[in-house]
N, C-alpha and C positions, 0 to 999 in steps of 0.2 A: 530459479528461472531456467527454462530450457533454451540454450543458445541455438538449437537446431531449427532451421527454417521449416515451417509447416509443410511446405511442398516436398521436403525430403523425408518426412515422417510417414510411417504407415498409418492407415486408418485407426488401428488399435492404439498406436502411440498418441495420435491426436486426441482420441477419446480420453485416454488416460490423463493427458495434459489438461484437457478441458475439465474433467472431473476434479482434478487437483485444484485448479483455479476456483471452481465453484465451491468446493469444500472449504478452502481458505476464506472465501468471501462469506460463507455461512457462519463460520467460526467467528470472524470479526463482527458480523452483525449480532450474533448472540452475545458476545462479550460487551458490545456497545449497549445493548438493551439491558444488560444486567449491571452496568456500571452506575456509579453515583452521578446523577445529573448535577451540573455545576450552576444552572440557573433555571428559573421557571419556564423559559422558552424551549428547554429540552436540549440545549447544547452540552456536549461533553468535552472534557479536557483531553488534550492529546498526550498528556503525561510525558512531555519532553523536557529534558533539562536544558537550560539556556545554551550550554556548550554543544548540545546536540541539535540545535535549531537548524532549519534549512534556510535561514535568512541569507540572502545573497548580498553580502557587503563586499564590494570590490576591494582588493588589497592594494591595487595600483591601477592607474589609468594609463591608457595608451592613446596617443593622438593619431588620427587617420591621415 
């Protein structure tokens, strides 16, 4: 990810960043279409291990 604000980038740098993002999206789409479908509805697995899950379980609570 490019941390530079688009307003500070040259037009060529913005085009390069846009092409990179689009290319990554196209690669993900192609991989998704070629992967094994997990059910007849067409859903695919995220292939995440349980310890890599993005589940947000709070470790402690704070009172307001």
